[in-house]
FIPA-246337 format. One record per residue (C-alpha): y, x, z. Coordinates in steps of 0.02 Angstrom, whole numbers, plus 50000, padded with zeros to 5 digits. Example, Ala and Ser with C-alpha at 12.3 -4.5 7.8 and 13.67 -1.06 7.14 Angstrom:
BEGIN
PT / v / u / w
PT / 49775 / 50615 / 50390;
PT / 49947 / 50684 / 50357;
END
This chain:
BEGIN
PT / v / u / w
PT / 49747 / 49848 / 48186;
PT / 49718 / 49914 / 48009;
PT / 49763 / 49836 / 47842;
PT / 49592 / 49756 / 47825;
PT / 49615 / 49661 / 47987;
PT / 49759 / 49559 / 47916;
PT / 49653 / 49405 / 47887;
PT / 49647 / 49333 / 47712;
PT / 49755 / 49465 / 47626;
PT / 49629 / 49595 / 47568;
PT / 49706 / 49606 / 47394;
PT / 49878 / 49647 / 47464;
PT / 49802 / 49770 / 47588;
PT / 49712 / 49865 / 47450;
PT / 49869 / 49871 / 47343;
PT / 49975 / 49945 / 47483;
PT / 49839 / 50065 / 47539;
PT / 49819 / 50134 / 47362;
PT / 50008 / 50158 / 47346;
PT / 50004 / 50271 / 47499;
PT / 49849 / 50366 / 47446;
PT / 49920 / 50394 / 47271;
PT / 50092 / 50442 / 47338;
PT / 50172 / 50299 / 47243;
PT / 50261 / 50207 / 47385;
PT / 50409 / 50108 / 47324;
PT / 50581 / 50105 / 47403;
PT / 50592 / 49914 / 47411;
PT / 50465 / 49773 / 47417;
PT / 50476 / 49585 / 47428;
PT / 50331 / 49503 / 47521;
PT / 50320 / 49322 / 47464;
PT / 50222 / 49183 / 47550;
PT / 50237 / 49034 / 47667;
PT / 50255 / 49051 / 47854;
PT / 50097 / 49104 / 47942;
PT / 50005 / 49195 / 47801;
PT / 50030 / 49368 / 47879;
PT / 50184 / 49442 / 47795;
PT / 50259 / 49510 / 47956;
PT / 50091 / 49576 / 48016;
PT / 50062 / 49661 / 47849;
PT / 50236 / 49738 / 47855;
PT / 50196 / 49813 / 48025;
PT / 50029 / 49880 / 47962;
PT / 50117 / 49955 / 47810;
PT / 50246 / 50040 / 47922;
PT / 50106 / 50109 / 48031;
PT / 50005 / 50171 / 47883;
PT / 50159 / 50257 / 47811;
PT / 50187 / 50352 / 47973;
PT / 50013 / 50370 / 48045;
PT / 49966 / 50547 / 48097;
PT / 49795 / 50527 / 48016;
PT / 49879 / 50510 / 47847;
PT / 49732 / 50429 / 47756;
PT / 49826 / 50278 / 47689;
PT / 49782 / 50168 / 47836;
PT / 49833 / 50150 / 48018;
PT / 49728 / 50231 / 48155;
PT / 49808 / 50125 / 48292;
PT / 49789 / 50268 / 48416;
PT / 49923 / 50397 / 48371;
PT / 50095 / 50393 / 48450;
PT / 50178 / 50319 / 48293;
PT / 50052 / 50177 / 48279;
PT / 50069 / 50134 / 48462;
PT / 50259 / 50134 / 48457;
PT / 50265 / 50025 / 48301;
PT / 50141 / 49904 / 48378;
PT / 50260 / 49885 / 48526;
PT / 50416 / 49870 / 48416;
PT / 50497 / 50022 / 48496;
PT / 50485 / 50151 / 48356;
PT / 50658 / 50222 / 48316;
PT / 50620 / 50233 / 48129;
PT / 50550 / 50057 / 48105;
PT / 50692 / 49933 / 48117;
PT / 50678 / 49743 / 48113;
PT / 50814 / 49623 / 48056;
PT / 50804 / 49435 / 48085;
PT / 50928 / 49294 / 48052;
PT / 51060 / 49265 / 48183;
PT / 51054 / 49076 / 48198;
PT / 51052 / 49016 / 48017;
PT / 51084 / 49175 / 47917;
PT / 51077 / 49364 / 47906;
PT / 51258 / 49417 / 47911;
PT / 51357 / 49556 / 47830;
PT / 51380 / 49635 / 48001;
PT / 51192 / 49649 / 48023;
PT / 51174 / 49730 / 47852;
PT / 51318 / 49850 / 47885;
PT / 51230 / 49907 / 48042;
PT / 51073 / 49932 / 47937;
PT / 51171 / 50032 / 47808;
PT / 51237 / 50141 / 47946;
PT / 51056 / 50184 / 47989;
PT / 51021 / 50235 / 47808;
PT / 51125 / 50393 / 47831;
PT / 51015 / 50461 / 47970;
PT / 50854 / 50551 / 47935;
PT / 50693 / 50495 / 48015;
PT / 50691 / 50558 / 48194;
PT / 50508 / 50606 / 48211;
PT / 50413 / 50513 / 48076;
PT / 50371 / 50529 / 47891;
PT / 50467 / 50377 / 47829;
PT / 50596 / 50254 / 47892;
PT / 50549 / 50072 / 47866;
PT / 50667 / 49924 / 47874;
PT / 50588 / 49751 / 47889;
PT / 50703 / 49605 / 47849;
PT / 50622 / 49440 / 47900;
PT / 50674 / 49277 / 47814;
PT / 50772 / 49384 / 47694;
PT / 50818 / 49234 / 47586;
PT / 50938 / 49189 / 47727;
PT / 51049 / 49338 / 47690;
PT / 51223 / 49282 / 47645;
PT / 51275 / 49324 / 47467;
PT / 51396 / 49456 / 47532;
PT / 51260 / 49533 / 47640;
PT / 51135 / 49535 / 47498;
PT / 51258 / 49612 / 47376;
PT / 51299 / 49749 / 47500;
PT / 51117 / 49808 / 47492;
PT / 51119 / 49831 / 47304;
PT / 51186 / 50009 / 47313;
PT / 51040 / 50062 / 47423;
PT / 50913 / 49977 / 47309;
PT / 50992 / 50054 / 47153;
PT / 51010 / 50228 / 47232;
PT / 50872 / 50233 / 47364;
PT / 50867 / 50365 / 47499;
PT / 50713 / 50477 / 47499;
PT / 50578 / 50427 / 47623;
PT / 50656 / 50258 / 47659;
PT / 50569 / 50092 / 47622;
PT / 50643 / 49919 / 47644;
PT / 50533 / 49764 / 47656;
PT / 50605 / 49592 / 47621;
PT / 50496 / 49451 / 47691;
PT / 50530 / 49284 / 47607;
PT / 50456 / 49111 / 47586;
PT / 50557 / 49064 / 47432;
PT / 50577 / 49201 / 47303;
PT / 50699 / 49099 / 47198;
PT / 50823 / 49102 / 47344;
PT / 50835 / 49293 / 47332;
PT / 50974 / 49358 / 47221;
PT / 50907 / 49403 / 47047;
PT / 50992 / 49572 / 47060;
PT / 50885 / 49612 / 47213;
PT / 50726 / 49533 / 47145;
PT / 50732 / 49638 / 46987;
PT / 50745 / 49801 / 47086;
PT / 50599 / 49771 / 47206;
PT / 50411 / 49767 / 47193;
PT / 50363 / 49585 / 47221;
PT / 50199 / 49557 / 47314;
PT / 50131 / 49381 / 47329;
PT / 50028 / 49333 / 47481;
PT / 49882 / 49214 / 47463;
PT / 49870 / 49051 / 47557;
PT / 49746 / 49068 / 47699;
PT / 49583 / 48975 / 47681;
PT / 49539 / 48862 / 47829;
PT / 49392 / 48977 / 47865;
PT / 49514 / 49125 / 47873;
PT / 49618 / 49032 / 48001;
PT / 49462 / 48985 / 48099;
PT / 49419 / 49170 / 48108;
PT / 49586 / 49204 / 48191;
PT / 49551 / 49079 / 48330;
PT / 49363 / 49084 / 48354;
PT / 49374 / 49211 / 48495;
PT / 49500 / 49106 / 48593;
PT / 49391 / 48959 / 48642;
PT / 49467 / 48828 / 48529;
PT / 49362 / 48688 / 48455;
PT / 49299 / 48739 / 48283;
PT / 49320 / 48562 / 48216;
PT / 49499 / 48546 / 48281;
PT / 49550 / 48715 / 48208;
PT / 49471 / 48679 / 48039;
PT / 49549 / 48506 / 48032;
PT / 49721 / 48573 / 48076;
PT / 49699 / 48715 / 47950;
PT / 49674 / 48589 / 47810;
PT / 49843 / 48515 / 47854;
PT / 49946 / 48674 / 47868;
PT / 49935 / 48859 / 47826;
PT / 50047 / 48908 / 47971;
PT / 49940 / 48986 / 48107;
PT / 50063 / 48941 / 48245;
PT / 50065 / 48760 / 48187;
PT / 49875 / 48757 / 48177;
PT / 49866 / 48809 / 48359;
PT / 49995 / 48680 / 48409;
PT / 49901 / 48540 / 48319;
PT / 49732 / 48592 / 48388;
PT / 49788 / 48576 / 48568;
PT / 49913 / 48432 / 48556;
PT / 49872 / 48262 / 48629;
PT / 49972 / 48166 / 48497;
PT / 49871 / 48246 / 48357;
PT / 49709 / 48195 / 48442;
PT / 49776 / 48018 / 48459;
PT / 49829 / 48013 / 48277;
PT / 49656 / 48072 / 48223;
PT / 49576 / 47936 / 48330;
PT / 49690 / 47804 / 48254;
PT / 49649 / 47862 / 48077;
PT / 49461 / 47854 / 48110;
PT / 49478 / 47678 / 48181;
PT / 49580 / 47625 / 48028;
PT / 49463 / 47703 / 47901;
PT / 49315 / 47614 / 47983;
PT / 49408 / 47450 / 47956;
PT / 49444 / 47497 / 47776;
PT / 49266 / 47549 / 47736;
PT / 49192 / 47394 / 47819;
PT / 49314 / 47290 / 47714;
PT / 49383 / 47209 / 47869;
PT / 49548 / 47111 / 47853;
PT / 49598 / 47199 / 48015;
PT / 49637 / 47354 / 47909;
PT / 49793 / 47266 / 47843;
PT / 49845 / 47202 / 48015;
PT / 49825 / 47376 / 48091;
PT / 49962 / 47445 / 47979;
PT / 50098 / 47348 / 48068;
PT / 50015 / 47326 / 48237;
PT / 49958 / 47506 / 48265;
PT / 50004 / 47634 / 48131;
PT / 50188 / 47595 / 48100;
PT / 50212 / 47538 / 48280;
PT / 50175 / 47715 / 48339;
PT / 50336 / 47815 / 48318;
PT / 50243 / 47982 / 48313;
PT / 50122 / 47924 / 48178;
PT / 50262 / 47841 / 48079;
PT / 50360 / 48004 / 48080;
PT / 50204 / 48103 / 48032;
PT / 50141 / 47978 / 47902;
PT / 50105 / 48108 / 47765;
PT / 50000 / 48206 / 47890;
PT / 49912 / 48046 / 47943;
PT / 49866 / 48018 / 47760;
PT / 49808 / 48199 / 47749;
PT / 49682 / 48159 / 47886;
PT / 49623 / 48013 / 47780;
PT / 49605 / 48131 / 47632;
PT / 49496 / 48248 / 47734;
PT / 49385 / 48100 / 47782;
PT / 49356 / 48047 / 47601;
PT / 49336 / 48228 / 47551;
PT / 49198 / 48242 / 47682;
PT / 49108 / 48092 / 47608;
PT / 49121 / 48173 / 47436;
PT / 49052 / 48337 / 47503;
PT / 48903 / 48244 / 47575;
PT / 48873 / 48160 / 47408;
PT / 48877 / 48334 / 47328;
PT / 48757 / 48402 / 47462;
PT / 48893 / 48519 / 47528;
PT / 48862 / 48480 / 47712;
PT / 48927 / 48651 / 47764;
PT / 49102 / 48601 / 47702;
PT / 49113 / 48442 / 47807;
PT / 49254 / 48444 / 47937;
PT / 49219 / 48284 / 48034;
PT / 49049 / 48347 / 48089;
PT / 49049 / 48233 / 48242;
PT / 49040 / 48084 / 48122;
PT / 48903 / 48144 / 48005;
PT / 48797 / 47987 / 48024;
PT / 48945 / 47876 / 47984;
PT / 48998 / 47983 / 47836;
PT / 48821 / 47980 / 47769;
PT / 48815 / 47791 / 47786;
PT / 48976 / 47766 / 47689;
PT / 48926 / 47895 / 47559;
PT / 48776 / 47788 / 47509;
PT / 48891 / 47649 / 47450;
PT / 49008 / 47751 / 47339;
PT / 48983 / 47855 / 47183;
PT / 49066 / 48024 / 47159;
PT / 49186 / 47948 / 47031;
PT / 49234 / 47809 / 47151;
PT / 49270 / 47937 / 47287;
PT / 49377 / 48041 / 47169;
PT / 49474 / 47884 / 47123;
PT / 49503 / 47841 / 47306;
PT / 49562 / 48019 / 47343;
PT / 49685 / 48004 / 47199;
PT / 49745 / 47836 / 47269;
PT / 49782 / 47917 / 47437;
PT / 49877 / 48058 / 47351;
PT / 49975 / 47931 / 47249;
PT / 50020 / 47838 / 47409;
PT / 50087 / 48001 / 47483;
PT / 50193 / 48024 / 47326;
PT / 50258 / 47845 / 47335;
PT / 50308 / 47862 / 47518;
PT / 50395 / 48026 / 47477;
PT / 50490 / 47930 / 47343;
PT / 50551 / 47808 / 47477;
PT / 50436 / 47662 / 47440;
PT / 50427 / 47556 / 47599;
PT / 50283 / 47628 / 47704;
PT / 50209 / 47459 / 47749;
PT / 50203 / 47404 / 47567;
PT / 50128 / 47571 / 47513;
PT / 49994 / 47568 / 47648;
PT / 49948 / 47386 / 47616;
PT / 49924 / 47422 / 47431;
PT / 49820 / 47574 / 47477;
PT / 49704 / 47470 / 47587;
PT / 49677 / 47345 / 47445;
PT / 49636 / 47485 / 47323;
PT / 49519 / 47576 / 47443;
PT / 49425 / 47415 / 47483;
PT / 49391 / 47378 / 47300;
PT / 49224 / 47423 / 47221;
END
């Protein structure tokens, strides 16, 4: 797999590729982005490109170095992950011990530290000497979700590269060869940017049940039925899974109203609930674009209120009243 095949991160791929081609590879990088956006995959591609026998700034995927790195058994590409909750000083000391050895049969040694924000302060401080006085032909990659959790002394001595959030269509591209439902993947991708979580949602029975419950509830809301208020206590909050996942349940509601808005704007290609096009069209006839935007804001405000510990039943009942107005 080459740089360009890391879905959704073309900008980062070009930046790293140019650094190799221009012989301007840094000694330390911080890859920043949420779980699932491709940081670890990009780190592997970078390590391959740095050591590939083709030497054109990209990975060939066929030479011995590329194959070994792909299988995580290259002696000069070393991975470090947290042991339980943290990366310990002992792990970093073992890494430092490796610094003193030259690359065995490759151009550059690469150290990939995953969840690097979980380094203990002592462990992080022990790496400062390497970062301040780097060894030739050694590159260290820190993969983090939260840059502010990395010591400022390390941050200031590394090249920081931000990874983009994946678009739902990017995530769909990752799964489209695996036989998953396009609608389920797209819907899950609007709820999370984590590819593993998208897959879990797309195949889980509880997520399908939650989606079904949301559609039943929104039909009651849009038909202005009093049952919409009764369903909050009798169905939504009675279901432990839905109650626990209430923000995600409201995210499904957001997607539904967003779909109606997209139909109003003649953006049918952007609709997620494609199985309900007739119903969405019907409801779209009765609401203006401004009304839909107001209702989307009301759902977002309800999410904020629940996050601020307003009682869920009260928040949902007020939401129903607001959504049924107009």
